[in-house]
C-alpha positions as CSV (number, residue, x, y, z in Angstrom):
1,M,72.3,106.9,83.5
2,V,71.9,103.6,85.3
3,I,75.1,101.7,85.8
4,V,74.8,97.9,85.7
5,I,77.8,96.4,87.4
6,L,79.2,93.1,86.3
7,E,76.7,92.4,83.6
8,G,78.6,92.0,80.3
9,M,81.9,92.9,82.1
10,N,84.8,90.8,81.0
11,I,86.8,89.3,83.9
12,D,90.3,89.9,82.4
13,I,93.6,91.3,83.5
14,T,92.5,94.9,82.9
15,Y,89.5,94.4,85.1
16,L,91.6,92.8,87.9
17,L,94.2,95.6,87.6
18,F,91.4,98.2,88.0
19,V,90.1,96.2,91.0
20,L,93.5,96.3,92.6
21,V,93.9,100.0,92.1
22,A,90.4,100.7,93.4
23,I,91.1,98.6,96.5
24,V,94.3,100.3,97.3
25,L,92.8,103.8,97.0
26,S,89.5,103.0,98.7
27,M,90.8,101.0,101.6
28,T,93.6,103.4,102.3
29,L,91.0,106.2,102.7
30,H,88.7,103.8,104.6
31,E,91.3,103.0,107.3
32,A,92.7,106.6,107.4
33,M,89.2,107.9,108.2
34,H,89.0,105.5,111.1
35,A,92.3,106.9,112.4
36,F,91.4,110.6,111.7
37,T,88.0,110.1,113.4
38,S,89.4,108.5,116.5
39,N,92.1,111.1,116.8
40,W,89.4,113.9,116.4
41,L,87.4,112.3,119.2
42,G,90.4,112.4,121.5
43,D,92.1,109.0,121.2
44,D,95.7,109.2,119.7
45,T,96.3,105.5,119.7
46,A,96.2,105.3,115.9
47,K,98.4,108.3,115.6
48,L,101.0,106.8,117.9
49,Q,101.1,103.6,115.9
50,G,101.6,105.3,112.6
51,R,98.1,104.8,111.2
52,L,97.2,108.5,110.9
53,T,98.4,108.5,107.3
54,L,97.4,108.1,103.7
55,N,100.3,105.7,103.1
56,P,98.7,102.5,101.8
57,I,101.5,100.3,103.2
58,S,100.4,101.2,106.7
59,H,96.8,100.0,106.2
60,I,96.7,97.1,103.7
61,D,96.6,93.5,104.7
62,P,98.0,91.2,102.0
63,V,95.3,88.6,102.4
64,M,92.1,90.5,103.3
65,T,92.8,93.6,101.3
66,I,94.4,92.2,98.2
67,A,94.2,88.4,97.8
68,L,90.5,87.9,98.9
69,P,89.0,90.7,96.8
70,L,91.0,89.7,93.8
71,I,90.0,86.0,94.1
72,L,86.4,87.1,94.4
73,A,86.7,89.4,91.4
74,A,88.3,86.7,89.3
75,L,85.3,84.5,90.2
76,G,82.9,87.2,89.1
77,A,81.7,88.0,92.6
78,P,81.6,91.4,94.4
79,P,85.2,92.0,95.6
80,F,84.7,92.6,99.3
81,G,87.4,92.4,102.0
82,A,89.0,94.3,104.8
83,A,92.3,95.9,105.8
84,K,94.4,96.0,109.0
85,P,92.2,97.1,111.8
86,V,93.0,100.6,113.0
87,P,93.8,100.4,116.8
88,F,91.8,102.7,119.0
89,N,90.7,102.8,122.7
90,P,86.9,103.1,123.0
91,A,87.4,104.3,126.6
92,R,89.4,107.4,125.4
93,V,87.0,108.7,122.7
94,K,84.4,111.3,123.4
95,W,80.7,110.2,123.8
96,D,81.6,106.7,125.0
97,E,80.0,103.9,122.8
98,F,78.4,106.5,120.5
99,G,81.9,107.9,119.8
100,A,83.3,104.4,119.3
101,A,80.4,103.8,116.8
102,L,81.4,106.9,114.9
103,V,85.0,105.6,114.6
104,G,83.7,102.3,113.3
105,L,81.2,103.8,110.8
106,A,83.7,106.4,109.4
107,G,85.4,103.7,107.3
108,P,82.5,102.1,105.5
109,F,80.7,105.4,105.0
110,T,83.8,106.8,103.4
111,N,83.4,103.9,100.9
112,L,79.8,104.8,100.4
113,V,80.6,108.4,99.6
114,L,83.4,107.4,97.3
115,G,81.0,105.1,95.4
116,F,78.5,107.9,95.1
117,V,81.0,110.4,93.9
118,A,82.2,107.9,91.2
119,F,78.6,107.3,90.2
120,L,78.1,111.1,89.8
121,I,81.2,111.4,87.7
122,A,80.1,108.5,85.5
123,S,76.6,109.9,85.1
124,A,77.9,113.4,84.3
125,L,80.4,112.2,81.7
126,G,77.9,109.7,80.2
127,V,80.6,107.0,80.1
128,T,79.9,103.3,79.5
129,Q,81.6,100.2,80.7
130,F,83.0,99.7,77.2
131,S,85.4,102.6,77.6
132,T,88.5,102.5,79.7
133,L,87.3,105.3,82.0
134,G,83.8,103.8,82.2
135,L,85.2,100.4,83.2
136,F,87.4,101.9,85.9
137,L,84.6,104.0,87.3
138,Q,82.3,101.0,87.4
139,V,85.0,98.9,89.1
140,F,85.6,101.7,91.6
141,I,81.9,101.9,92.4
142,L,81.6,98.2,92.8
143,V,84.6,97.9,95.0
144,N,83.5,100.7,97.3
145,L,79.9,99.5,97.6
146,A,81.0,96.0,98.2
147,F,83.4,97.1,101.0
148,F,80.6,99.3,102.4
149,V,78.1,96.5,102.6
150,F,80.5,93.9,103.9
151,N,82.0,96.1,106.6
152,M,78.6,97.2,107.8
153,L,77.7,93.6,108.8
154,P,77.2,93.7,112.6
155,I,79.7,90.9,113.2
156,P,82.8,91.5,115.3
157,P,85.4,92.6,114.3
158,L,83.7,94.2,111.2
159,D,82.9,98.0,111.5
160,G,79.2,97.4,111.7
161,S,79.6,95.8,115.1
162,R,80.7,99.1,116.6
163,A,77.2,100.5,115.8
164,L,75.6,97.5,117.4
165,Y,77.8,97.9,120.5
166,A,76.3,101.4,120.9
167,I,72.7,100.2,121.2
168,A,73.0,96.6,122.4
169,P,72.3,95.6,126.0
170,D,75.2,94.5,128.1
171,S,74.5,90.8,127.6
172,I,74.8,91.1,123.8
173,R,77.9,93.2,124.2
174,R,79.6,90.5,126.3
175,G,78.8,88.0,123.6
176,M,80.2,90.2,120.9
177,E,83.4,90.7,122.9
178,A,83.8,86.9,123.2
179,L,83.4,86.6,119.4
180,E,85.8,89.5,118.7
181,Q,88.8,87.7,120.1
182,Y,88.6,85.3,117.2
183,G,88.8,88.2,114.8
184,I,89.8,87.4,111.3
185,L,89.1,83.7,111.7
186,L,85.5,84.4,112.3
187,V,85.3,86.5,109.1
188,F,87.0,83.8,107.1
189,A,84.6,81.2,108.5
190,I,81.6,83.3,107.5
191,V,83.0,84.0,104.0
192,F,83.7,80.3,103.2
193,L,80.8,78.6,105.0
194,F,78.1,81.0,103.8
195,N,79.7,82.0,100.5
196,A,76.6,81.6,98.3
197,Q,74.3,83.3,100.8
198,L,76.8,86.1,101.4
199,G,77.3,86.6,97.7
200,L,73.6,86.9,97.1
201,F,73.2,89.3,99.9
202,M,76.1,91.4,98.7
203,T,74.7,91.5,95.1
204,R,71.2,92.5,96.2
205,S,72.5,95.1,98.6
206,I,74.7,96.7,95.9
207,D,71.8,96.7,93.4
208,A,69.6,98.4,96.0
209,I,72.2,101.1,96.7
210,L,72.7,101.7,92.9
211,T,68.9,102.1,92.5
212,L,69.0,104.6,95.3
213,F,71.8,106.5,93.7
214,T,69.9,106.5,90.4
215,R,66.8,108.0,92.1
216,L,68.8,110.6,94.0
217,T,70.5,111.8,90.8
218,G,67.4,111.5,88.6
219,N,69.2,109.4,86.0
């Protein structure tokens, strides 16, 4: 079964409610995996600050996790966003920059796995977007793939930047460190200044991942 996200999907209160539920579940697991991975690699910073938990309240940012994705969803765009960054000390994790990259990638790849699992469930059950379960599964897939693609952008402080840190020369790393101090302001600037381009990139990336899922499952 090929799932076509957003096409023919009504943007109503039910859809937005499903987006909210999917965001809370997905981003809680996303951030918790950052914390569990850093703790596994020897850095207990997240644990000491209460982030080694599945409690959504500890991870969710009202603006980036809730408001931004819901606004995008209401506009019919892929609902991407972020949560409170999990603190960790790259100098304390095993394997230096490679270990830090694993911490960074743990979150978005959790979203990718969640999206794939939801795709498998939807395919196995043969549900469609016109059923309540089908709509929720499609929303869940969309939210997780959107968060995966967005957070994999190699722009500080997004998670993808940790992978770039691991392979970039020192000159590039210093530039990234300079950008990282602006944090969330840089992300907002990119979202609002390049909204159309980012939306197109997100949509095409999600479509490509869904095509890969379809080929992997033979549906």
